[in-house]
Backbone bond lengths (Angstrom), bond angles and torsions (degrees), N, CA, C in turn:
res aa  C-N    CA-C-N  psi(-1)  N-CA   C-N-CA  omega(-1)  CA-C   N-CA-C  phi
1 M - - - 1.443 - - 1.523 109.63 -
2 Q 1.329 116.30 138.82 1.460 121.12 178.80 1.521 110.71 -76.12
3 N 1.333 115.23 153.70 1.461 119.72 173.74 1.516 109.34 -70.30
4 L 1.311 116.55 141.20 1.447 122.52 178.64 1.516 109.58 -78.16
5 H 1.336 116.65 133.95 1.457 122.75 175.55 1.522 106.86 -135.59
6 V 1.326 116.70 127.84 1.458 122.32 -175.06 1.516 109.71 -111.37
7 S 1.325 116.77 136.97 1.464 122.49 171.86 1.519 108.11 -104.98
8 I 1.319 116.17 125.72 1.459 122.49 179.51 1.520 107.33 -107.97
9 I 1.319 115.68 120.77 1.451 120.74 -179.41 1.525 107.66 -100.28
10 G 1.314 116.28 106.72 1.453 122.07 179.39 1.517 111.88 109.82
11 A 1.320 115.43 123.48 1.460 121.17 -179.26 1.528 110.63 -104.03
12 G 1.324 115.49 40.98 1.455 119.36 170.25 1.514 108.72 -73.63
13 L 1.303 116.56 -174.78 1.468 119.72 -177.27 1.521 112.10 -60.64
14 G 1.333 117.74 -39.26 1.463 120.74 179.36 1.517 112.26 -66.57
15 G 1.327 117.22 -44.84 1.459 120.99 179.33 1.513 112.28 -64.91
16 L 1.330 116.41 -38.96 1.461 120.04 179.56 1.527 111.83 -71.09
17 C 1.327 116.80 -35.69 1.467 119.72 175.98 1.530 109.76 -65.70
18 L 1.337 116.24 -42.07 1.465 120.29 176.15 1.526 110.17 -58.81
19 A 1.324 117.50 -43.98 1.468 121.13 179.57 1.527 110.65 -60.36
20 Q 1.332 117.24 -42.42 1.465 120.36 178.81 1.534 110.61 -63.70
21 G 1.338 116.73 -41.70 1.465 120.15 178.95 1.514 112.30 -64.64
22 L 1.342 116.19 -40.92 1.467 119.87 177.96 1.526 110.80 -65.45
23 A 1.331 116.34 -42.09 1.469 119.91 178.64 1.529 110.27 -60.93
24 R 1.312 115.32 -42.73 1.473 119.49 -179.71 1.520 111.65 -65.22
25 A 1.345 116.71 -29.73 1.466 121.53 179.33 1.530 112.31 -88.38
26 G 1.343 117.01 -1.58 1.456 120.55 178.89 1.519 114.28 77.41
27 I 1.334 116.78 23.70 1.471 121.46 -179.57 1.519 108.80 -100.28
28 D 1.337 116.60 131.14 1.459 121.90 179.34 1.530 110.29 -70.66
29 F 1.325 115.91 145.39 1.463 120.52 -179.76 1.520 109.77 -155.61
30 D 1.319 115.20 163.00 1.458 124.29 170.08 1.519 106.37 -128.05
31 V 1.333 116.26 143.89 1.456 121.77 175.31 1.519 107.22 -114.02
32 Y 1.329 116.50 126.82 1.459 122.35 178.42 1.527 108.33 -112.12
33 E 1.321 116.21 127.35 1.456 122.13 -177.11 1.515 109.19 -143.63
34 R 1.333 116.60 136.66 1.465 119.37 -179.07 1.519 113.08 -79.00
35 D 1.353 117.80 -26.35 1.463 120.24 177.55 1.523 109.22 -71.72
36 A 1.317 116.13 137.17 1.459 121.04 -177.46 1.533 112.83 -71.07
37 R 1.354 116.40 -30.68 1.466 120.67 -177.42 1.525 108.93 -138.68
38 T 1.328 116.14 164.03 1.466 119.57 179.16 1.520 112.20 -66.64
39 D 1.335 117.77 -20.81 1.467 120.65 -179.91 1.528 112.20 -110.93
40 S 1.338 117.04 28.04 1.468 120.88 -178.18 1.522 113.26 -64.44
41 R 1.325 116.78 -30.48 1.465 119.94 -179.86 1.520 109.55 -148.78
42 V 1.311 114.71 154.00 1.460 120.63 179.08 1.525 108.28 -72.81
43 Q 1.324 116.97 132.66 1.460 121.03 -177.62 1.517 111.89 -128.60
44 G 1.299 117.00 31.93 1.447 119.95 -177.76 1.514 109.94 101.36
45 Y 1.309 115.41 173.51 1.459 119.41 -174.39 1.525 111.81 -107.79
46 R 1.320 117.91 -65.65 1.456 121.12 -176.81 1.522 109.55 -128.62
47 L 1.313 115.63 160.82 1.455 119.82 172.55 1.513 109.77 -143.47
48 R 1.304 114.60 153.76 1.456 121.62 -178.27 1.520 109.10 -87.51
49 I 1.319 116.20 133.83 1.456 122.02 176.17 1.531 106.60 -117.74
50 D 1.335 116.39 112.74 1.462 119.77 -179.58 1.526 110.04 -84.70
51 A 1.331 116.70 -175.43 1.467 121.45 -176.03 1.526 112.00 -59.43
52 S 1.335 117.37 -39.87 1.471 120.26 179.06 1.517 111.27 -64.87
53 G 1.325 116.98 -42.04 1.463 120.93 178.01 1.512 112.14 -65.50
54 Q 1.325 116.46 -39.22 1.460 120.23 177.88 1.524 111.18 -65.14
55 A 1.333 116.36 -38.72 1.471 119.99 178.16 1.526 110.19 -65.40
56 A 1.334 116.81 -39.95 1.470 120.46 178.64 1.521 110.68 -64.41
57 L 1.328 116.73 -42.87 1.466 119.71 178.01 1.528 111.07 -64.31
58 A 1.321 117.18 -40.74 1.470 120.50 178.48 1.525 110.71 -61.79
59 H 1.319 116.53 -34.29 1.463 121.21 -179.98 1.529 111.65 -74.61
60 C 1.332 117.01 -35.32 1.466 121.01 -174.67 1.525 113.98 -89.36
61 L 1.320 116.94 -37.01 1.459 120.04 -174.46 1.522 111.76 -85.80
62 P 1.328 117.27 148.21 1.459 119.62 169.62 1.532 108.54 -61.94
63 P 1.329 118.03 151.98 1.467 120.86 -176.00 1.532 114.34 -53.05
64 D 1.338 118.29 -39.27 1.467 119.27 -178.75 1.522 111.67 -67.21
65 L 1.336 117.58 -36.44 1.468 119.98 178.71 1.522 111.32 -75.10
66 Y 1.334 117.52 -33.07 1.458 119.06 175.82 1.533 110.01 -65.90
67 A 1.323 116.43 -39.64 1.469 120.01 176.95 1.529 110.07 -62.97
68 L 1.329 117.38 -40.32 1.466 121.19 176.88 1.529 110.20 -61.78
69 F 1.343 116.69 -43.32 1.466 120.68 176.20 1.532 109.95 -56.15
70 Q 1.338 116.46 -50.06 1.467 120.21 -177.91 1.529 111.43 -59.71
71 H 1.323 116.98 -42.55 1.461 120.52 -178.76 1.521 112.85 -72.30
72 S 1.329 117.60 -22.71 1.462 120.36 -178.49 1.524 112.77 -87.03
73 C 1.317 117.36 -8.85 1.465 120.72 -178.83 1.521 110.83 -77.68
74 S 1.312 113.34 151.11 1.450 120.49 176.96 1.524 109.79 -77.45
75 P 1.326 117.80 131.10 1.473 119.26 176.67 1.525 109.74 -73.23
76 H 1.327 115.81 152.23 1.460 120.49 -179.04 1.514 110.40 -130.51
77 D 1.311 115.17 130.76 1.449 119.44 170.92 1.528 110.28 -114.32
78 R 1.326 115.59 -2.76 1.462 121.55 176.00 1.528 107.90 -163.99
79 P 1.329 117.68 158.62 1.462 119.92 179.97 1.525 111.46 -67.01
80 G 1.306 115.91 148.94 1.452 120.99 174.22 1.517 110.44 -89.87
81 A 1.292 116.36 165.04 1.463 121.33 178.07 1.519 109.54 -88.92
82 M 1.325 116.72 143.73 1.452 122.42 174.16 1.522 107.36 -100.26
83 L 1.347 117.34 120.85 1.458 122.29 -174.56 1.515 110.62 -125.49
84 D 1.342 115.86 154.61 1.457 120.13 174.09 1.533 108.80 -89.64
85 A 1.328 117.35 -174.59 1.463 121.92 -176.74 1.525 112.87 -63.58
86 Q 1.330 117.51 -21.64 1.462 121.65 177.81 1.538 111.72 -97.97
87 L 1.331 116.26 13.92 1.459 124.69 178.30 1.530 113.42 64.06
88 R 1.342 115.86 30.43 1.465 120.97 174.39 1.522 107.80 -94.23
89 P 1.351 117.39 141.32 1.472 120.04 178.82 1.525 111.57 -60.31
90 L 1.316 115.94 142.58 1.462 122.43 176.86 1.529 107.96 -102.75
91 P 1.329 117.77 98.47 1.464 119.79 -175.70 1.527 113.58 -65.19
92 Q 1.325 119.01 -26.54 1.462 120.48 -179.64 1.523 112.11 -73.46
93 R 1.300 117.22 -8.39 1.468 121.82 176.16 1.522 108.42 -120.16
94 A 1.283 114.93 65.54 1.461 120.39 -174.20 1.518 111.45 -62.47
95 S 1.319 115.69 129.05 1.453 120.24 178.51 1.523 111.84 -68.87
96 A 1.337 117.08 -12.89 1.466 120.20 179.00 1.527 111.84 -65.18
97 T 1.339 118.19 -13.02 1.458 120.42 179.16 1.521 112.02 -78.41
98 W 1.330 118.37 -9.20 1.455 120.73 176.69 1.512 109.19 -66.95
99 R 1.324 116.21 132.80 1.463 120.93 173.54 1.511 107.59 -97.23
100 L 1.300 115.80 123.70 1.450 119.95 -177.73 1.517 113.34 -112.60
101 D 1.311 116.91 -33.44 1.448 119.51 -171.20 1.523 111.05 -143.42
102 D 1.326 117.32 51.55 1.462 122.22 179.41 1.523 107.55 -94.58
103 A 1.312 116.96 118.99 1.464 120.78 -176.88 1.524 112.18 -65.49
104 D 1.328 118.05 -22.94 1.464 121.49 -177.24 1.522 113.46 -87.51
105 A 1.313 118.52 -12.72 1.460 120.81 -175.94 1.523 109.22 -145.41
106 P 1.328 116.53 152.25 1.463 118.11 175.91 1.530 109.59 -66.64
107 P 1.324 117.72 151.93 1.460 119.31 179.12 1.522 110.46 -66.26
108 D 1.324 115.21 152.84 1.462 119.77 174.78 1.525 108.41 -59.94
109 R 1.317 115.66 149.01 1.457 121.27 179.92 1.526 109.03 -122.58
110 S 1.306 115.90 151.60 1.454 122.34 175.68 1.523 107.56 -107.03
111 A 1.326 116.00 115.91 1.464 121.65 -175.93 1.522 110.23 -108.16
112 H 1.298 115.91 140.50 1.465 121.74 173.74 1.526 107.62 -75.41
113 R 1.316 116.90 123.09 1.469 120.93 -174.83 1.529 112.82 -56.70
114 Q 1.311 117.44 -46.73 1.462 120.15 -176.42 1.530 110.95 -65.26
115 T 1.318 116.64 -42.08 1.468 119.57 178.20 1.523 110.34 -62.62
116 L 1.340 116.16 -44.55 1.459 119.63 178.64 1.522 111.41 -62.08
117 R 1.309 116.88 -39.61 1.474 120.30 177.98 1.531 110.55 -63.96
118 E 1.315 116.96 -39.07 1.470 120.46 178.87 1.526 111.38 -68.98
119 I 1.330 117.04 -35.52 1.466 120.38 176.60 1.507 108.68 -63.26
């Protein structure tokens, strides 16, 4: 049987998480990205990572990088508001979907996109 080698097209957060998971599993891969650097263009500021996303990151990232992810997230004691470019509330993105104190799952976290991409 031949060794498995994966080509990942795009070094966005999903492609980079896949690369980390493959590395952790000992699978060879290449990542192809048109941007010259991780900070070549602005790609948003923060994103919400729910319990499922946190579990996926814990599975894919080495423990030290997962700990860095956890420490780099913004703490939450209440949901944030979702606003458009004119600072009007976005009702279709209700902040009530944030989980803050669910005993069965870790609370949602707010991650800085650039930091997460660098991790």
